[in-house]
C-alpha positions as CSV (number, residue, x, y, z in Angstrom):
1,M,-0.2,0.0,-0.4
2,K,2.9,2.2,0.8
3,Q,4.2,1.9,-2.6
4,H,0.5,2.7,-4.1
5,Y,0.3,5.8,-2.1
6,K,3.7,7.2,-3.1
7,E,2.7,6.5,-7.1
8,K,-0.5,8.2,-6.3
9,R,0.7,11.1,-4.5
10,E,3.4,11.3,-7.0
11,R,1.1,11.5,-10.3
12,L,-1.2,13.9,-8.5
13,I,2.1,16.3,-7.9
14,R,3.0,16.0,-11.9
15,A,-0.4,17.2,-12.7
16,L,-0.5,19.8,-10.3
17,E,2.7,20.8,-11.3
18,S,2.0,20.6,-15.2
19,E,-1.8,22.8,-14.7
20,F,-0.5,25.3,-12.7
21,G,3.6,26.0,-13.6
22,G,5.0,28.4,-11.6
23,E,1.7,29.0,-9.6
24,I,1.7,27.0,-7.6
25,T,4.1,25.1,-4.6
26,V,4.0,21.8,-3.0
27,K,4.8,21.3,0.7
28,G,5.4,18.2,2.9
29,A,4.8,16.0,-0.2
30,N,7.7,13.5,1.3
31,A,5.0,10.9,2.7
32,G,2.0,10.5,4.4
33,L,-1.9,11.0,2.3
34,H,-2.0,14.8,2.1
35,F,0.0,17.4,1.6
36,V,0.1,21.3,1.6
37,T,-0.2,23.5,-1.7
38,E,0.5,27.5,-1.9
39,F,-0.8,29.5,-4.6
40,Y,-0.3,32.7,-6.5
41,T,-3.5,33.8,-7.1
42,C,-5.7,37.1,-6.3
43,R,-8.4,34.6,-4.2
44,T,-8.2,34.4,-0.9
45,E,-8.6,31.2,1.1
46,Q,-12.1,31.5,1.8
47,E,-12.9,31.9,-1.9
48,I,-11.2,29.2,-2.7
49,L,-13.2,26.7,-0.4
50,A,-16.1,28.5,-1.8
51,Y,-15.6,27.7,-5.6
52,A,-13.8,24.3,-4.7
53,A,-17.1,23.3,-2.9
54,A,-18.8,24.5,-5.8
55,Q,-16.8,22.5,-8.1
56,Q,-17.2,19.0,-5.6
57,L,-13.8,19.0,-4.3
58,E,-13.6,18.3,-0.9
59,I,-10.3,20.8,0.4
60,F,-9.4,22.5,3.8
61,G,-7.8,25.6,4.1
62,M,-4.7,26.3,6.8
63,S,-6.1,28.2,8.8
64,R,-8.5,26.1,9.5
65,F,-5.8,24.0,11.8
66,R,-4.1,27.9,13.2
67,L,-5.3,29.4,16.8
68,K,-7.9,32.0,16.0
69,E,-6.0,34.7,17.8
70,S,-2.6,34.3,15.8
71,R,-3.6,33.5,12.7
72,P,-1.8,35.6,10.3
73,Q,-3.0,36.1,6.6
74,P,-0.5,34.6,4.2
75,D,0.4,35.8,0.7
76,K,-0.7,32.8,-0.7
77,P,-3.4,30.9,0.2
78,A,-2.3,27.5,1.6
79,L,-4.4,24.2,0.8
80,I,-4.7,20.8,2.1
81,I,-4.8,18.5,-0.8
82,G,-5.6,14.9,0.4
83,F,-5.4,11.8,-2.2
84,A,-6.3,9.0,-0.4
85,R,-10.0,8.4,-1.3
86,L,-8.9,10.1,-5.1
87,R,-9.0,7.4,-7.8
88,E,-6.4,7.6,-10.2
89,E,-8.5,8.3,-13.3
90,D,-10.2,11.4,-11.5
91,I,-6.6,13.3,-10.7
92,Q,-6.7,15.4,-13.8
93,E,-10.2,16.2,-14.1
94,G,-9.8,16.8,-10.0
95,V,-6.6,19.0,-11.0
96,Q,-8.6,20.8,-13.6
97,R,-11.5,21.4,-11.2
98,L,-9.3,22.9,-8.7
99,R,-7.7,25.2,-11.4
100,R,-11.1,26.6,-12.0
101,A,-11.9,26.8,-7.6
102,V,-8.2,29.0,-7.6
103,Y,-8.5,31.1,-10.9
104,G,-11.6,31.0,-12.8
105,H,-11.2,29.8,-16.4
106,K,-8.2,32.4,-16.9
107,K,-5.3,30.6,-18.7
108,I,-3.0,29.7,-16.1
109,P,1.1,30.9,-17.6
110,G,3.0,28.6,-18.1
111,S,0.6,25.8,-18.0
112,G,0.2,25.1,-21.9
113,D,-3.3,26.0,-21.7
């Protein structure tokens, strides 16, 4: 199972990097069933989460895990992407939905759109 999830994680990260180009940073992807992404976007974390829900994506914002009184507003929205239940055949569609949640329908520089 460890190898299965490693391969799925790597495939998802490749798809994210291909779709978002230099507009995404992936952190904490060495192991586990989730990782953190940061995006260069004008949308706030809350806006992205609302658009993601409309795209039927279940993702979480990092602000959910910060203490309210010490919650800084990061320059880049940070999202937790889990992939344990994600079917490999749905990775590309999920990444495209995430792009719409983060940017709308605009072309992402360096994404090959």
